[in-house]
C-alpha positions in Angstrom: -51.5 85.1 65.7 -47.8 85.7 65.1 -45.3 83.0 65.8 -41.6 83.8 66.3 -38.7 81.4 66.7 -35.6 82.6 68.5 -32.2 80.9 68.5 -29.1 81.7 70.7 -26.2 81.7 68.3 -22.5 81.2 69.2 -20.6 84.5 69.5 -18.1 83.6 66.8 -20.9 82.8 64.3 -22.8 86.0 65.4 -19.8 88.1 64.6 -18.9 86.4 61.4 -22.4 86.2 59.9 -23.8 89.5 61.4 -23.9 91.2 58.0 -25.3 88.0 56.3 -28.5 87.2 58.2 -30.1 85.7 55.1 -27.6 82.8 55.3 -28.4 82.2 59.0 -32.1 82.3 58.2 -31.8 79.8 55.3 -29.7 77.4 57.4 -32.0 77.5 60.5 -35.1 77.1 58.3 -33.5 74.2 56.5 -32.3 72.6 59.7 -35.8 72.6 61.1 -37.5 71.3 57.9 -35.0 68.6 57.1 -33.3 67.0 60.0 -30.3 65.0 58.7 -27.4 64.0 60.9 -25.1 66.5 59.2 -27.6 69.4 59.6 -28.2 68.4 63.2 -24.5 68.5 64.0 -24.1 71.9 62.3 -27.2 73.2 64.1 -25.8 72.1 67.5 -22.5 73.6 66.7 -23.7 77.1 65.9 -26.5 77.4 68.5 -26.2 77.4 72.3 -28.7 76.0 74.9 -31.2 78.6 76.1 -32.2 79.1 79.7 -34.7 81.9 80.4 -35.4 83.4 83.8 -38.2 81.8 85.8 -41.7 82.9 85.1 -41.3 83.2 81.3 -43.6 80.3 80.4 -46.8 82.3 79.9 -46.9 86.1 80.1 -50.1 88.1 80.4 -49.8 91.4 78.6 -52.7 93.9 78.6 -55.6 92.1 76.8 -53.8 89.2 75.2 -51.7 86.1 76.2 -48.2 85.5 75.1 -47.0 81.9 75.1 -43.3 81.2 75.4 -42.3 77.6 74.6 -38.7 76.8 75.6 -36.8 74.1 73.8 -33.2 73.3 74.4 -31.8 75.4 71.5 -34.9 77.4 70.5 -37.6 79.6 72.0 -41.0 79.9 70.3 -43.2 83.0 71.0 -46.9 83.0 70.1 -49.4 85.8 70.4 -47.4 88.9 69.7 -47.1 91.3 66.8 -43.6 92.4 65.8 -43.8 95.8 67.5 -45.2 94.2 70.7 -42.4 91.6 70.7 -39.8 94.3 70.1 -40.8 96.4 73.1 -41.5 93.6 75.5 -39.6 90.3 74.9 -36.8 91.4 72.6 -35.8 94.2 74.9 -35.3 91.7 77.8 -33.4 89.3 75.5 -30.9 92.0 74.6 -30.1 92.3 78.3 -29.5 88.5 78.6 -27.3 88.1 75.5 -26.8 90.0 72.2 -26.5 86.8 70.0 -30.2 86.0 69.6 -31.5 85.5 66.1 -35.3 85.8 65.5 -37.5 84.5 62.7 -41.1 85.6 62.1 -42.7 82.4 60.8 -45.8 84.2 59.5 -44.2 86.8 57.3 -40.7 85.5 56.8 -39.0 88.4 58.5 -35.7 87.6 60.3 -32.7 89.2 61.9 -30.6 89.7 64.9 -32.2 91.0 68.1 -29.2 93.2 69.0 -27.0 95.4 66.8 -23.4 94.4 66.6 -21.4 96.4 69.1 -18.1 97.7 67.5 -15.3 98.7 69.7 -14.6 102.4 69.8 -10.9 103.3 69.2 -9.7 106.5 70.8 -6.8 108.2 69.1 
């Protein structure tokens, strides 16, 4: 059973570290493993509180259950594969906010849920 962790990152951090997701991954992983006062302050600084729409606690999809555990600065998804999560949950998260960072705890995959939108300049 796959387990994903999602974090809502501050927009400034999202824009600055978009091309360096490995740094964000290492920091978030370290902040969860070793909770020191300094790491906690940094974690609280770069993440934002998450509030999901009502009814996102447990979702029944086809023949399997998806569990969504909401913490103040983290969402944990259990019961989905990466393609299933991409087409169901991540698609909805993109509509809420582009600054979500996702970590696949089983295989060590990580990255941004949304691509960085660059402004188009017309000449």
